[in-house]
C-alpha atoms as one frame of an Amber mdcrd trajectory, in Angstrom:
protein
 127.089  58.718  94.014 125.634  54.841  94.080 122.101  53.987  94.432 120.243
  50.718  95.045 116.696  50.653  94.582 114.602  47.750  95.719 111.042  46.679
  94.541 108.720  43.908  94.840 108.008  43.639  98.537 104.365  43.448  99.897
 101.945  41.403 101.780 101.575  37.515 100.878 100.091  34.875 102.839 101.904
  31.788 104.301 103.027  29.773 101.201 103.059  32.477  98.991 105.855  33.983
  96.607 107.342  37.084  96.173 110.115  38.332  93.690 112.241  41.283  94.770
 114.219  43.487  92.441 117.198  45.461  92.968 118.572  48.066  90.577 122.113
  49.751  91.092 122.907  52.945  89.285 125.801  55.468  89.515 129.273  55.397
  89.235 130.899  52.134  90.444 133.410  49.476  89.890 132.541  46.150  88.866
 129.669  44.653  91.180 131.693  41.858  92.347 128.906  40.736  94.525 125.250
  41.344  95.041 122.726  40.243  97.755 120.062  40.155  99.884 119.791  40.763
 103.746 116.754  40.960 106.407 116.046  42.705 109.437 113.094  42.541 111.926
 112.998  44.789 114.835 115.166  43.960 117.770 117.534  41.461 115.582 120.516
  41.859 113.719 120.520  42.077 109.845 121.151  38.575 108.461 122.324  37.495
 104.979 119.722  35.643 102.971 121.775  35.232  99.419 124.505  36.390  97.610
 125.699  35.922  94.026 129.166  36.856  92.407 129.674  38.381  89.079 130.247
  34.863  87.782 127.102  33.701  88.982 128.220  31.669  92.109 125.139  32.003
  94.352 125.263  31.236  98.050 122.051  30.887 100.690 121.230  30.861 104.294
 120.435  27.673 105.378 116.899  28.664 106.088 116.164  29.627 102.848 117.999
  26.966 100.721 115.771  25.290  98.165 113.067  28.023  98.379 114.780  31.048
  97.354 116.652  32.038  94.185 118.940  34.618  93.720 119.967  35.754  90.043
 121.215  38.789  88.572 121.793  40.439  85.102 124.433  43.206  85.023 123.423
  45.708  87.476 120.021  44.321  88.563 119.672  41.407  90.890 116.387  39.526
  91.929 115.348  37.345  94.693 112.426  34.841  94.005 111.064  33.687  97.386
 108.921  30.813  97.515 106.866  29.061 100.307 107.185  31.844 102.585 106.172
  31.774 106.194 105.420  34.427 108.933 109.111  34.345 110.446 110.112  35.686
 107.257 108.402  39.186 107.778 111.041  41.638 107.554 112.592  44.571 105.859
 114.617  43.205 102.885 117.798  45.058 101.970 119.782  44.854  98.819 123.504
  45.041  98.874 126.170  45.231  96.504 129.934  45.162  96.761 132.392  46.400
  94.474 136.184  47.313  93.871 139.216  46.775  91.713 140.635  43.241  91.125
 137.310  41.349  92.466 137.554  43.274  95.825 134.584  44.168  98.070 136.272
  47.546  98.941 133.046  49.473  98.430 129.990  48.570 100.238 126.507  49.737
  99.148 123.004  49.235 100.549 119.376  49.933  99.690 116.820  51.348 101.766
 114.986  48.173 102.030 111.714  46.679 101.114 108.999  45.348 103.585 107.785
  42.014 102.996 105.041  40.604 105.109 103.793  37.114 105.570 100.333  36.497
 106.933  99.408  33.360 108.827
């Protein structure tokens, strides 16, 4: 069984920073993609950032230049700077694995709450 455990969420003031972490454990193929999505009540989950096993990172336009995703084997990190209240959400870690660089298996963590005060 594969588990993803997030940490690092909390409360921060506008303009502040937080660093989220996600550790993946269990039996899985190579983690070809790891990433973070966020969700607020009544809205769909949206992708924030992702990173491949080769280190290629992609970001949503809204967080470009403020967020940085990195990874070390089965752990990834999301450094979030200059946060604003609209980014208050539950942040979910995601990992995709499979043979031959596929994304056949899709795993999600339970999420960590990020609250940005005004």
